[in-house]
N, C-alpha and C positions, 0 to 999 in steps of 0.2 A: 773609366779606363784612362790610363796614362801611357803615352807612347814616347819612347826616347830613341832617336836615330842619331848615330854618329858615323863619321867617315874616318878611315884609317888607310895609310899607304903602307903596303907590305911588299917585300921582295921574296919571290919563290924561285926555286930551282937549285940544282946542285952545282952544275958546271956553268950553265948559261942562265944567269939570274934575270928574271923578268919582273917588272913592277906591275902590281895590281892595286886597284882601289877598292877597298872592302867597306861595305855598308853594314853596320851593326844595328839590329832592331831589337828593342826590349819593350815588352808591353806588360804593364801592371794592371791586372783586372781587379775590380772590386769583388767582394765576397758574393754579392748578388749576381754579378755577371758570370762568375765561375759556376754558380748554382744553375743558372739558366743553361749554360753550355752543357753541363753534366745531365740535367734533367731532360733536356730536349735531344740529347745525343748529337751535339753539333761539333764535337771535337775532330771528327774526320773530314770536316768540310774544307774544301780547297779554297784558298784565298787568292793565290797568284800562280800562274804558269810562268816559269822562268828557266833560264839556262845560264849558269855561271861562265865566266870567261875561260876557265881552265877545264871545261867539260870536254870529254872525248866525243868524237863524231858519232860513234856507235852506242853511246850511253842512252838509256831510256829516259824520256822526258818526265815520267812519273817520279823518278828518283829526286828531281830537283824542285818539285812543286812545294809551295808553302801552304801548310794546313794549320788550322787553329791549334791542334795539339802541340805543334812545334814551339808555340810562343805562350802557351797557357800558364805554365807555372813559373813565369819570370825568367825563362831561359832566353839567352841572347841568340838570335838568328844572325848568321854571317853570310854575306853574299858578295862574290867577287865580280868586279867590273873591269873592263879593259882601260877605260879612260875616265877622267874626273867628270866629264860631261855625262857619260852613261850612268855614273854613280848618282849624279844629281837628278837625272831623269827617273832612275829607279826609286830614289827617295820620294819624288813627287807621286809616283804611282803607288808606293806603299802608303803614303799619307792619305791618298784618295781611298784606297782599299780599307784602311783602318777606320776612316770616317764612315764609310758604308757599313762596316762591321758593327760600329756603335749603333747606327740606326737599325740594323738587322737584329741586334741583341734586344733593343728596346721593343721592336715588333714581336719578338718571341717571348717577351716577359709575360704577357697575358694572352688568353684566348680571345677570339673575337666576340663581340656582343651582337645583340639582335639589331637588324636594320630593317626598317619599313620604308618603302618608297612607293609613292602613288604617282602613277603615270597618266 
């Protein structure tokens, strides 16, 4: 798996423009990793609970969660943050999650073997 994270500054708004800091995440999975995700039915698995800077107060949290299916086919995930600091913290969180995902995919590659323990 190859993960690319980049930061972008964008301005949104029609009349009153506001500056946001957008974090782009692109993941390139190997053929084997994609097969594991498909065979084990892991595409709906939630990776991160998050809420972007421009989210409405009454918006449901499920709308913003990051799942495996969002980044599976090389699609770029975009997330808005209020400050550059929050964008960097989000990047650290995403890197940690992607590292855990790599370990998780390796664990799901094969079924367990027999274990014999004498106590």
